[in-house]
C-alpha positions, -999 to 999 in steps of 0.1 A, spaced: 89 10 95 67 -20 101 71 -54 85 39 -74 79 30 -105 59 18 -100 23 -19 -104 21 -43 -103 -9 -81 -102 -6 -101 -100 -39 -135 -99 -22 -135 -63 -9 -156 -37 -28 -136 -8 -40 -157 18 -21 -150 -1 12 -112 1 8 -93 28 27 -57 34 17 -39 39 50 -1 37 45 27 36 20 42 2 15 70 -16 -2 66 -53 -11 96 -76 -8 91 -113 -11 64 -125 13 65 -93 34 54 -57 31 73 -29 48 50 0 57 55 36 67 42 71 61 63 78 30 81 55 5 113 75 9 113 68 47 107 31 41 135 29 15 160 46 40 150 22 67 153 -8 44 188 4 33 199 8 69 187 -27 76 207 -41 47 177 -51 26 179 -54 -12 167 -23 -31 132 -29 -44 120 -20 -78 95 8 -85 69 -19 -92 72 -31 -56 61 3 -42 25 7 -33 1 11 -5 -19 -10 20 -55 -8 30 -71 -9 65 -69 -47 64 -32 -49 54 -38 -58 18 -11 -46 -7 -20 -26 -38 4 -13 -64 4 25 -71 -18 22 -101 -44 1 -82 -43 24 -52 -49 54 -75 -81 38 -89 -93 30 -53 -88 65 -42 -105 79 -72 -135 56 -68 -138 65 -31 -136 103 -39 -165 99 -64 -185 76 -41 -181 101 -12 -192 131 -34 -224 113 -43 -234 113 -6 -228 150 -1 
């Protein structure tokens, strides 16, 4: 589990975003890992407060946090965009 500062960048085009890791937002930081369950276990072991479902999401290649619903849209746009090039 990695802990990185929370970042937001509204200038990236959807088709240029690559979702790279699961993430859980807590305050001004984002905890990352390969699966949300693994992050939750590590956070629990470290004594962190249990986050809500709304704080679960994903980060992109630049470390920007996206909620699950936003990440879903990004992945779908990228799938459609990639298929146009095939």
